[in-house]
C-alpha positions as CSV (number, residue, x, y, z in Angstrom):
1,M,9.9,19.2,34.5
2,T,13.0,17.6,33.3
3,N,13.8,15.8,30.2
4,D,14.5,12.5,31.9
5,E,10.9,11.9,32.7
6,P,8.8,10.2,30.1
7,P,6.1,12.4,28.5
8,G,2.7,12.1,30.1
9,V,0.2,9.8,28.6
10,G,-3.4,11.1,28.1
11,Y,-5.6,12.9,25.9
12,M,-3.9,13.4,22.4
13,N,-0.6,11.9,23.9
14,P,-0.8,8.1,23.3
15,P,1.9,5.8,24.8
16,Q,5.1,5.7,22.9
17,H,4.8,2.1,21.9
18,T,1.4,2.6,20.2
19,R,2.3,5.6,18.2
20,F,2.7,5.3,14.4
21,T,6.4,4.8,13.5
22,K,7.9,7.1,11.1
23,G,7.9,5.8,7.4
24,K,5.4,3.2,8.1
25,S,1.8,3.7,6.9
26,G,-1.2,3.3,9.3
27,N,-3.2,1.6,6.6
28,P,-0.6,-0.7,5.0
29,R,-3.2,-2.6,2.7
30,G,-4.9,0.7,1.7
31,R,-8.5,1.1,0.5
32,P,-9.8,-2.1,-1.0
33,R,-10.6,-2.0,-4.7
34,K,-14.1,-1.5,-6.0
35,Q,-16.0,-4.7,-6.6
36,E,-16.2,-5.3,-10.4
37,D,-19.9,-5.4,-11.8
38,L,-21.2,-7.9,-13.9
39,N,-21.4,-5.6,-17.0
40,T,-17.6,-4.5,-16.8
41,F,-16.6,-8.1,-16.3
42,L,-18.6,-9.3,-19.3
43,H,-17.1,-6.6,-21.5
44,R,-13.5,-7.4,-20.3
45,V,-14.1,-11.2,-21.1
46,L,-15.9,-10.5,-24.3
47,N,-13.1,-8.1,-25.6
48,R,-10.3,-10.5,-25.0
49,K,-8.7,-11.7,-28.1
50,V,-8.6,-15.3,-29.2
51,R,-7.0,-17.0,-32.2
52,T,-9.2,-18.9,-34.5
53,K,-8.5,-22.5,-35.4
54,D,-8.5,-22.3,-39.2
55,D,-6.8,-18.8,-39.5
56,D,-3.9,-17.1,-37.8
57,Q,-5.9,-14.1,-37.0
58,T,-7.0,-13.1,-33.8
59,M,-10.5,-11.5,-33.0
60,P,-12.3,-10.6,-30.0
61,I,-14.4,-13.3,-28.3
62,R,-17.6,-11.5,-29.1
63,D,-16.9,-11.6,-32.8
64,A,-15.8,-15.4,-32.7
65,L,-19.0,-16.3,-30.9
66,M,-21.1,-14.5,-33.6
67,W,-19.0,-16.3,-36.3
68,K,-19.8,-19.6,-34.7
69,L,-23.4,-18.8,-34.3
70,R,-23.7,-17.9,-38.0
71,D,-21.9,-21.1,-38.9
72,L,-24.3,-23.3,-36.8
73,A,-27.3,-21.3,-38.1
74,L,-26.2,-22.1,-41.7
75,Q,-25.8,-25.9,-40.9
76,G,-29.5,-25.9,-39.9
77,D,-29.4,-25.8,-36.0
78,K,-32.8,-24.4,-35.2
79,Q,-31.7,-23.2,-31.8
80,A,-28.9,-21.2,-33.4
81,I,-31.2,-19.9,-36.0
82,A,-33.8,-18.7,-33.3
83,L,-30.9,-17.2,-31.2
84,Q,-29.7,-15.4,-34.2
85,Q,-33.1,-14.0,-35.1
86,R,-33.6,-12.8,-31.7
87,I,-30.2,-10.9,-31.6
88,I,-31.2,-9.3,-34.9
89,D,-34.6,-8.2,-33.7
90,E,-33.1,-6.8,-30.5
91,A,-30.4,-5.1,-32.2
92,G,-32.8,-3.6,-34.8
93,I,-30.6,-4.7,-37.7
94,A,-33.6,-6.2,-39.6
95,D,-35.4,-2.9,-40.3
96,P,-32.7,-0.1,-40.9
97,D,-35.2,2.6,-40.8
98,A,-36.7,1.5,-37.4
99,Y,-33.9,3.3,-35.5
100,S,-32.8,6.2,-37.7
101,P,-31.2,9.2,-36.0
102,E,-34.3,11.4,-36.9
103,D,-36.8,9.1,-35.5
104,K,-34.6,8.6,-32.3
105,T,-34.4,12.5,-31.9
106,R,-38.3,12.8,-32.3
107,Q,-38.8,10.1,-29.6
108,I,-36.5,11.7,-27.2
109,L,-38.2,15.1,-27.7
110,R,-41.6,13.4,-27.3
111,N,-40.6,11.9,-24.0
112,I,-39.2,15.3,-22.7
113,R,-42.4,16.9,-23.6
114,R,-44.4,14.1,-21.9
115,M,-42.2,14.5,-18.7
116,E,-42.7,18.3,-18.6
117,K,-46.4,17.9,-18.8
118,K,-46.4,15.5,-15.9
119,A,-44.3,17.7,-14.0
120,A,-46.5,20.8,-14.6
121,R,-49.7,18.8,-13.6
122,K,-48.1,17.6,-10.3
123,D,-46.6,21.0,-9.3
124,P,-49.1,23.8,-8.8
125,P,-48.1,27.1,-10.2
126,H,-46.1,29.3,-7.8
127,E,-47.9,32.4,-6.7
């Protein structure tokens, strides 16, 4: 075989015009980014800082919303009062002893023991 002949085309030897060129990626756009889930997007939006009208201070949007809700509730807006009460109830702020670390630890341990008992009932002892 002489050097003047073009290399044969076949298995593991594609035609010269279809081969990857040196220095150019075979996947120029790369792997697509992971789609952002709703929680991540919401955290990003709520953590963005905004400037308040009255003051020259900046605060995260979540704080500004809570201040506005507080102001509306103090003005007597019934929907704002109900929403604020719901947030307080769900956060457990109203009763500080309801979510003490000791109670939380006991609750976790109870749940673990309950799961162990369920597993023991389902799995017969190995003989």
